[in-house]
C-alpha positions in Angstrom: 0.0 0.0 -0.1 1.3 3.6 -1.0 0.7 6.3 1.6 1.2 9.9 1.1 1.7 12.2 3.6 0.4 15.6 2.5 -1.9 18.6 3.0 -4.7 19.8 1.0 -3.0 23.3 0.9 0.1 21.9 -0.5 0.1 22.4 -4.3 2.8 19.5 -4.9 1.1 17.2 -2.6 -2.2 17.6 -5.0 -0.1 17.1 -8.1 1.4 13.9 -6.6 -2.0 12.4 -5.9 -3.2 13.6 -9.4 0.0 11.9 -10.8 -0.8 8.6 -9.0 -4.6 8.8 -9.9 -3.8 9.3 -13.5 -1.8 6.0 -13.6 -4.4 4.3 -11.6 -2.3 3.7 -8.9 -4.2 3.3 -5.3 -2.8 5.2 -2.2 -3.7 6.0 1.4 -3.4 10.0 2.2 -2.4 11.0 5.5 -3.2 14.7 6.4 0.0 16.3 7.8 -2.2 18.8 9.8 -2.8 16.0 12.0 0.4 16.1 14.4 0.8 12.5 14.8 1.1 12.1 10.8 3.3 15.0 10.7 5.5 13.4 13.3 5.8 10.2 11.5 6.6 12.0 8.2 9.3 13.8 9.8 10.7 10.5 11.5 10.8 9.1 7.9 12.6 11.7 6.2 14.3 14.1 8.8 12.7 16.8 6.6 9.8 19.0 6.7 9.1 18.9 3.0 6.1 17.5 1.6 4.5 15.4 0.0 6.1 12.2 1.4 5.1 9.2 -0.5 6.2 5.8 1.0 6.1 2.9 -1.4 7.0 -0.1 0.4 10.5 0.2 1.9 11.1 3.3 -0.1 10.3 7.1 0.8 10.2 9.8 -1.9 10.3 13.5 -0.6 8.8 16.1 -2.6 7.2 15.9 -6.1 9.6 13.6 -7.7 7.7 11.4 -10.3 11.1 9.8 -11.5 11.4 8.6 -7.9 8.1 7.3 -7.5 8.4 5.5 -10.7 11.7 3.9 -9.7 10.3 2.8 -6.1 7.0 1.4 -7.8 9.3 -0.5 -10.5 11.5 -1.9 -7.7 8.8 -3.1 -5.3 7.3 -4.9 -8.3 10.3 -7.3 -8.8 
């Protein structure tokens, strides 16, 4: 299951969700305005940059579709 730590106010977060939706890739969105979700995202990355997309054991910070594609591909094999 893919998880995206994001905010509705973040344009890059919305774009990442749109990107995944355009490829018919399911995900669970975790709102970072919830302090617990924000803390978990920071623990994963050590950064306060969003979105944070978790694909299996890989974490992608920011709107980086190439990194998401690599992570998706590596999780398939």
